[in-house]
C-alpha positions, 0 to 999 in steps of 0.5 A: 723041060730039059735042064741046060748044061754045057760041056767043058769044051762048050764053055771053052768055046764061049770063052774063046768067042768072048776073047775073039770079039773083045779083040776084034771089036775093042769092046768087052761090053760088045763081046759080053752082050753077044755071048749073053745072047748066045747063052740065051739062045741055048736056054731058049732051045732047051726050053722048047718042047720036042727036039730042035735043030738039025740032026748031025749023025754024020758027025756023031750019032746023038748030035744036033745043031742050030745056027746062031749069028755066024756060029753053030751050036752043037748039042744033044738031048741026054737023059733029062738034059739039053747038053751043049757040046760045042759052039763053033764059028760057022765056017769051020770044017766040022768033019775035021773038028769032030774027027779029032784031026784038028 
């Protein structure tokens, strides 16, 4: 089973999601619950055999993604790790984000 790791960008994304949901819902508890579920989904994906998710070679050769409750988890399999690269809101322009135009 690949070990799960998060890039600094993915950690920042999850923190931004926490802040956003806290602000929108008025409840840090709700936000912590959601980000906990998001992290659990990443752990579940890492634990599954084989390669999961949709290949996203148009964005980056080794990248895949998986949708989760309005967000998209971008990840790759590298060596013995399942590496979460970014977690972005599903309506974002991913081409712009990954081509450094943001």
